[in-house]
C-alpha positions, 0 to 999 in steps of 0.5 A: 292294865297299863295306863298308856295301853288303856289310852291307846285302846280307848283311842282305837275304840273311838276311831273304830266307832267313828269309822263304823258311823262314817259309811265305811263298807268294811270298817273292821278290815285290816291288812295283815302282814306276816313273813316266812322264817326267812323274812319273805313278807306277804300281806292280805286283808282280814277282818278284826273280830274282837279286841281287848287289852290282850290283843286283836283277834282274827280267824283263819285256817292254821294250814293257810299261807298266813297260818303256816307263816305265823307258825314259823314266825309268830309276829305280825303287823296290822294296818287299818285305813279309815279314809272315810273319816273327815280326817283320814286315819291309819292305825298300825299295830305290831306284835307277837301272835298267839292262837286263841283257846279252843273255847273262844274259837268254838264260840266264834265259829258257832256264831258264823253263818251256816254257809261260812261254816260249811265253807271252812270245811270245804276250802283247802285254804291257799292250796291249788284248786284245779276247778271251781267245780271241785270246790262246789262239789266239796261244799255240796258234800259237807252240806249233805254230811252236816244236814240237820245238825250243827256244823262243828269247827274244823280242827285246823280252823282257829283264831289268832291274837296279835298281842301288841307291843307297838301301836301308832295312830296316823292322822292325815294332814294337809300338805302331808304334814301328818300327825303321828302318835306312837305307843311302844312297849319297852322293858315291860312298860308302855311309852308314848311319843310323837313322830315326824311325818 
């Protein structure tokens, strides 16, 4: 693993641990920004489920709005904002997006609470819902269908990995005199630089 990428991941690991210890109610929450093939952006909050030198992983339906956008335009940006730290921090990550393999998606899906698994079957994510009762009826139908056995992973439900080619750490400073440190992958090698606030 490149030394500078290792340094960036070590910094991220330490900051995430500090955020988890700070009382932040959702320290793994991150804004995920995607765009259509025509460049129209959208953003939403998802949860980081794992990370390593290969990238940062989250899970969703491939037929959701974000899944469709990632199919058409497989780049994304992530933003963590840990404002409960003594010195608030933002972490920005950009890169290409790839699907995780089926074995990894299966393993994570099997670890989810059963009702979350049922919900993955019942939800036509991002599609129009005529009434809450329709969704609740679908939940009841799948609870009955899978009664007494493990809930399998729906074929369209999977994980995505953001493979970073840019990572920035933003440390809040008084009078908006922030400290910004940026890592970029250029021509196959990682570089590190500071940025003006």
